[in-house]
N, C-alpha and C positions, 0 to 999 in steps of 0.2 A: 194768592195770588202777588202782593207785596212781597212774600217771604221768596216766592222765585224769582222776581227782579233783584233781591238783597245778593242771592245766590250768583247769580248771573252777573251780578259789577263786580264782584267777590273775583270770581274769575275770572273775567276780563283784566280788573286790575295786577294780578297776577302773571299772565298770559304779558302783560305790555313791562312790567318789573323785569322780567328773566329775560327781556329779549332784548334791554339797556343797557347799553353798551359801558355805563359809569359804574363806579363800584359802589357796591350794594352797599357798605358801611354808611353812606350819606342818606342812603331811608331813614324813613319813620320807621319809628318801631314796632309798628303794629296799625290792622285797621280790623276793627271789631266787630261783628253783626252781633247783636244783640239778643236774637233768635237762636244761630247756630253757635254762640259761643265761637266761633270762631277766629286765628289769630295769626296774622304773620309776621314774622321775626327772621329775622336775618342775619348773619354770621360769618367771617371771613378765617380761614386756617393756613398755616403754611404748609407747603408740598417739596417734601424730599425728593433729590433727584441724580441719578449717578451715570454715566457712559457703558455701554454696556455693547460690548464687542462681538460679532457674528462673523463665523468661519466662512460661511456661503447661504447662497440665499436660492429660492428656485428658481432655475432656469426658461423658467416659463415665462415668456412675459409677452406684451403690445410687439415690442422693436426687437429685437437680434444687434450685438455689437462687433465692431471691428476695430482694430488698431492698435496704437501703442501711445502714450501720453506721459509725461512726467508730471508728476502730483508736484505743486510747489509747497507746498505743505508741510510734506514729508519728503519730496527731493526723492521720493521711490519711484519706478517706475507700473503702472499701470498697461498690461496687454488684453486685447480681447478677441474671441475666435468665434467659430461661430459655427453650427450644424444645423441644415436643415432640409426639410422634405421637400414633394412638390403636389400641388391639392390638383384632382380631376372631379368633376362633376359627372355623375351619373347619368345624367343627359345627354352628355359630351361624349358617348364611346362611339356611337354611329357614325359622329362627322369630327374625328380629332383631326384628320388629312382627307386630302380627298382622294375620292376615288382613283384604284390602283393604276388603271389605263390612260389615267389623263396628266399621272405623271412625268414630263419632261427628260431629265436628265437620270440615264439609266447608267448601272455601272455592267464589264462584261458578260455576266450574267442576265443582261437584261433587267434585273431587279432594278426597281424606283431607288434614285441618290437623292440627297440633300445637297443642296448649295452650302451651307454654312450652318454652323450651333455658335449660340453666343449662352452664355450666363453672365446678366447683370444684375450687381449689387448697386438697390436704389437707394437715394441718400435721402432720409429725411431728414436731416440736420446734422452737425458734425461742430466737435470740439478741438481748437487749436488752429494748425495753420495750412490753410487749403493750400500752400504751394509746396510743404511739408512732401521728401520726396518717401515715399512707401512703397514695399512690398509685403504682394499676399503670394500665398502658396492654397490653389485647387484641389482637393484630395477625392477621389472618387471612395463610398462608401461601400465595405466588402458584402451589406447585406441589408436586409430592414434592420434598422436599432426597434424596439417592443414599446411602445405606449403604456404598457400595462409599470412600469415603471416609475419611480418618481425622479428628476433629475435636478442633480444642484449647478450651481454656475463654478462647481470643483470635478464636475463630470468630465473626462481629457478622451475624446472617441481615440486619438492617437496612443495615448497612453493606453486602453484597453484593451487596443489591437483591432480596432474596428474599419480598419481605411483599406483599400485593397494597393497592396505594394509588388504584384506578378508585374510580370514585363508589360501587359498588355494594357494598365492598371493608368486613369488620370492623372496625373500628374503634373500640375503646369506652374510656373511661377508666373509672375505679373508685376512690374515697377510700377507705380503709380501715380500719381496728385487727386486731392480731389476736385481742383480747376486744373483741368487739362486744356492749358494754354493753346495745344496745336489743332483745337477745334473751333470755330467758329462759332458765335454767341448760340444761335439757331442750335448745332449739334449737341450744345454740353448739359441739353435737359432734354428728356424725353417725357412725353405729354400721356400720360395714362387718367385713363377719365374725368375728372376737370383740372388734374392736378399736373405742374409740371416739376420733374425729378432729377436731380443730378443723379449720374450711375458712373459706375464703373464698370467695364465691362472684358469679359472675360473669354478670348475664344477658342473653341474646341473643333478648330480645322481641321483638325491633325487626324491620321491612321487611329482608329483605334478597335481595340481587342476586345471583345466579351471574356466572360468565364470559361466560356465552354471553346475557347480559342480561333472563334468565328472573324474576317478583318472586315473592315467598313474602314470608308475616307473617310469618313467623320461620326462625331458624337451621334449628331442627329439623320443620319444614315440609317444610324443603329435603332434610333425612335423608328423611322418609320416602318424598314424591311421586319419588327418585331411587330408592329401594329396590323401588319397587312399578314402575316403569317398567323396573328392570334389577337385580332379585335377585342376577345373577351378579358386578354390582359391588363387594356385598359377601358373595364367598364367604371369603376370607379379606384379614388386614391387609393386605396387599401389596397387590390390588386395591380395598381399599376408601382406601390412602393416594393408590395413583396416582390413581384415577380419579374420589373422594366427598372426600374429607376431607386434602387433605394434611396437618393440622396448625396449631398455634397456636405463636404468641410472645410473650410474656406479660413485660414490661419494667415493670420499677421507674421511674416517671418522677418523682416527686417524694415527699419526705418523706425522714427520716434517724431511725434509733435504733432499727431491729426489721430481721431475716437471718430469714426463715424456711427449713428442710429442709424439702422439699416432699418427702413421700410418694409421691403421684403425683396425676395432673390425670385429675378426670374429667369426662365431656362427657355429659349425660344430656336426654332429649327426655321428656316428661308427653303424655300422651293418654287422652282417654277411648273404650271399648269398650264394643262387648253383647256378650253371652253368653247364650243361654237366654233371652232377654228382661229378662235383668237388666244395671244400669249398672257398668262399672270404672272405678277414677281408675288408670293405671299409668305404668310410666317403665322405657323401656330406657337401657341407662349402657354407655357403651366408654370404656374404662379406659385409662390411658400405665401399658405392664408394661415391663419391663426387655428383654423382646422387639423393641420397636419403639426407633428413633434420640427419643433425649432425648439434652439439653446444654443445659450452664453455659454462660452470657458472663461472664467478672468481670475489672472492671475496679479497680485500684488502681492506687499511684501509685508509679513504679518506681523514682524516685530516692531516695525514702525508706526503699524496701527496703534500697538499694546503699548508705546510710549503716550499717545494720545488718550487714551485710556487711561493712564494714569492718572492725565492731571485731572485733579480734582477743585478745581476754583469754576470750572464750567462743565459742561456734558457737550458729548460731540451728537451731529446728525454728518456722517459720511456714506457713501454711495462710492462706488457700487463693492459690496460684498465687505465694510467697514464696521461701521459702528451707527447702534442705536442708541437712542436716550431713555432708562426706564425711572417709571416714576411709583413711586409710593406714596399712597392715598391716603389722609389722615381717618381714612370711614368710623372705627372708635371713639375717637373724637366726636366726629363729627355729629355720632348717633348720641353720646353719653355726656356730652359738655352741657350743662343747663343753661337754660334761656335768662330773660332777664325776669323770670318771674320765679328761680329758681329749680324749677324740676327739666331736668332730661327732655332730651329730643326723641329721645325711644322707640316712643309710641307715636312721633308725628308724623307729618309723609313730609318728603323732601322734593318742593317742587321747581326747582333751580341748582343747578351745582353749574359753577361756570369755573375754567380755568384758563389762564393765557401763559402763554411761552415766549417771552424774547431774545429775537437774536443777538449776539453784542458782534464790536466790531470787529472783523477779522485778525490775523496777528499781522497777515503776511499781507504788502499793499498790492501784490502780483495777485495774491488766488480771486479776487474779484474781477479780472478778466478771464480767470478761468474756470474757479470752482464758482460757481450761484450757489444759492440758497436753492432747498427745494422748494416748488412749488407744492403740493399737497403732503397730510402728515394724514400719515392711520392711527389710530391710539385705539387700541386693543390690548384684550388678558395675554398675560406674559403667559401663561401655559397655550395659547394660543397660535401663538409666534411660527408654527409651520401648518396644522392645520387648518389657519385660515387660506394662505393662500394654495393650499394644497387642494384643497374642498370649492375651490372658486368662489369664495361666498363677497358681498360685497357689507358694507356698512351697514349694520342695522340699528343702529341708534339704541342698544341694550349694550351690546358684548364690546360693540366696536362703532369706531365716529369717525370722518373725516374733517380735516381742519384745510383751509386755502392760506397759503402766504397772503400776511398786506404788505405792501411794498413800502406807503405811507406809514404805519402804525413800526413796521417790523417785528410784528409780532405772527404766532401760530395759535388763534382761540378756539378753545373749543366751546361753544355756547350754552349748552345744557348735557352734562351728564350724567344728571341724577336718577337715571337709571339703573346707570353700571353702579351708583355707590349703591342703592338699594340692593341691589341685586351680589354686591361683596357682603354688605352686611348680614343677609344669608345667612354666606356660606363660612363667616368667620371662625364657626368652631370644629372646623375640617380639621385636616393636619397638613393638608398645602400651606406649605412654606410664602407661594407667592399670590396668595387666596387675597391682597390688596393693592397688586403692583399690575402696570401696564408698560408696555411699550409705544413710543412714538418712532413709528417705520415712513420714512420717505418712500412713496408710489409713485406710482402713473396710473393715471384714473380714463378711463373710457367712456363715452357717456351717448346714449341713443336719444333719439328726439322723436317724440308720435306726430305721427303724420296732419293727426287733428286738430294737434296745438304747438305750443312753442315752449314747452315745458319738456326739459330733458331730465331722463334718469341713468344713477350709474350704471353701468352693465358689465364694467372690468374692475377690478384694483389689483396690478403686479407689481414688484418689487422694483424700483426704480434702480433703473444700471448705466442711466448717465454718470460721470465723473461729477459729482457735488460734495460740499462742506458746507458745514455751517456750524456756530459756537452759539449757544442758548446760554442763558443767565443758570445756573443752580450749582451742582457739584453738592459733597460735600464739605466744602469748606468753600463755599460761594462768598463771595465779598460784595455781593452788591444785593439791593433791596429784595427781601425773600418770593419764591413764587409765592402767591396762593390760591386756591378755592372759595369762592365764594357763594355763601348756599344762603336760598330762600326757603324757610320751612312754611307748612299749612300747620298749624299746632292745633291739636283739637283741645278745648278744656272741661 
């Protein structure tokens, strides 16, 4: 019985030590059980890093982006456009619009007509100047873009000739500012659910000609008449996208100084109908959600990014589609260095391995006003750079980990990557040159909270496509205190 209490005490002490924020070099050398001759030893090792340029990132994410902004760090411009489809739930198919006979507005042939139609870009947040004069152009997609392939941020639907360009196609320009001072405070934001969103609205109220050459007074009327002709085309998102509305491409075509993070895009049809002798005014909304394809197209200056990568006195984290930090972990040294007893740790268990990355002061005093540091970092094996996001994975604390930025300490800390060190040690004899390398990647994290308690679970991790930048201590010619990994061993004797 006493032996069980001793083992339990040692386990609790190990956990307490590994979760402590102090440097493990300050710990005592060992705690020994005379029963199991079980010893705890600690050590620290230098970690090497370098900047790693990324040409593009997986375009699928929590948000899409629209606008153009100047990067004060490089002096170059970053432009974002996006493509979106619209979702339609299967349970809605029988009641997309009110009964045909109840619609009040009619065309010359007696067919139902919509009063108007609008596409709204719902703003989650923005960077830059809310009064900057911007211009967008909305295009209609020629056909549904397949979800069978993977789209990266260098994918350009216009370049791939996926937009309708005939005389009847939608192509509308809109000049806008994020804060529209021509509207009252009550009209600048739209209530959706429990949230108010600022938004930019694009009216589709002019004559529309579909691909078959049929004319409608506006795009909303096209949607209504397609529904009444064949409701089965509105059965679900797939049939709607393939047969009715492939989606839109919204491009930033002029202006500079503002970048919108788009929460979602809404396609809304307004109309009047009668019920029990009374007239009502209503609308039907089609929403872009994570269940349908949404892609952001990013343009930036690759040459200026390369200049930052070439700096060897620090490393960079820069988004969108910019720079990550590559980390080479000293796995062999961790396992083969001799402990205080003169014996290597090859057969010992690594109980904890903690590493902290410190943010450096920005070179340009203007960058703090625009280029915030990323809030979350993913640490992932270098060879999993693409597969992690393509397979919609979440950190498993074996091959991938999350860290959150500490504004008080100006650090990102990974408290225990012991599982990763042990995994890499087993792979050391492969021919893979990246066996001991990981990448630090700025990400956006979405969590879900269980209804039975307040705990939250990471549900989605995607590439951060905000305009962010930060310098980390490190690089091949680091002039500061080296980055170190603190290791705690459970040593068997």
